[in-house]
C-alpha positions in Angstrom: 0.1 -0.1 -0.2 1.2 3.5 -0.9 1.4 6.0 2.3 -0.1 9.6 1.4 -2.8 12.0 2.0 -6.2 11.1 2.8 -8.7 12.8 0.0 -11.1 12.3 2.8 -9.6 13.1 6.6 -6.2 14.6 4.9 -4.4 12.7 7.5 -0.3 12.3 6.3 1.3 9.6 5.8 -1.4 7.0 6.4 -1.8 4.6 4.3 -4.3 4.4 0.9 -6.5 2.7 -0.5 -8.5 3.3 -3.3 -12.9 3.5 -3.4 -14.4 3.6 -6.1 -16.6 6.0 -6.0 -19.4 4.4 -7.5 -18.4 0.7 -6.2 -17.9 -2.0 -8.7 -20.9 -4.0 -8.2 -22.9 -1.2 -9.4 -20.7 -0.4 -12.7 -18.4 1.6 -10.7 -16.1 -0.5 -12.1 -13.7 1.6 -14.7 -15.5 5.0 -13.3 -13.4 7.4 -11.1 -12.0 6.8 -7.9 -10.6 8.1 -4.7 -7.3 7.6 -2.7 -8.2 7.5 1.3 -7.3 6.3 4.3 -8.6 3.2 5.7 -10.2 4.3 8.7 -12.4 6.9 6.3 -12.9 3.9 3.7 -14.0 1.4 6.3 -16.6 4.0 8.1 -17.8 4.7 4.1 -18.9 1.2 3.5 -20.5 0.5 7.3 -22.1 3.1 6.8 -23.6 3.1 3.3 -25.1 0.3 0.7 -23.3 0.0 -2.4 -26.9 1.8 -4.2 -26.9 5.1 -1.8 -24.0 5.2 -3.0 -23.7 4.9 -6.4 -26.9 7.0 -6.0 -25.7 9.7 -3.9 -22.3 10.3 -2.4 -20.7 9.6 -5.7 -17.4 12.1 -5.2 -15.7 13.0 -3.3 -16.8 15.8 -1.9 -20.4 14.7 -1.8 -19.2 12.1 0.9 -17.6 15.1 3.1 -20.7 16.2 2.6 -22.4 14.1 4.6 -24.1 14.9 8.5 -22.3 11.2 9.0 -19.3 11.3 7.9 -18.8 15.0 8.6 -18.6 14.1 12.6 -16.3 11.0 11.3 -14.0 13.1 9.7 -13.7 16.2 12.3 -13.0 13.2 15.0 -10.7 10.9 13.0 -8.6 14.3 11.8 -8.0 14.4 16.4 -6.0 10.7 15.9 -2.6 10.2 15.1 -2.6 9.0 11.0 -0.6 5.9 12.8 -4.0 5.0 14.7 -6.5 2.7 12.9 -9.6 2.9 15.4 -12.0 0.0 15.9 -15.3 0.4 13.3 -18.9 -0.6 13.9 -21.6 -1.2 11.1 -24.2 1.4 12.1 -27.6 0.4 13.6 -29.1 1.5 10.4 -27.3 -0.8 7.9 -27.0 -3.5 10.6 -31.2 -4.3 10.9 -30.7 -3.6 6.5 -28.3 -6.0 6.0 -31.0 -9.1 8.2 
């Protein structure tokens, strides 16, 4: 994994992952991607379904502006770049997937 600046939380230097802005499952295999840190990537997928990501959050700016992500990003920016916080799925998503 390469290290750099996360496009969402702007922490650096962090290990970056490639996030498909439109999930591959929703037809985004060859479309735009974003380089984001592991905690941001996990949080996105813990909060939103692939359908929601494709329809509502298909840009870095729309992810940054999502209320749940804003709160998380604000908290994460205060954490050291080396920290990998434990993540939990949102209750809404847990209920939806049952």
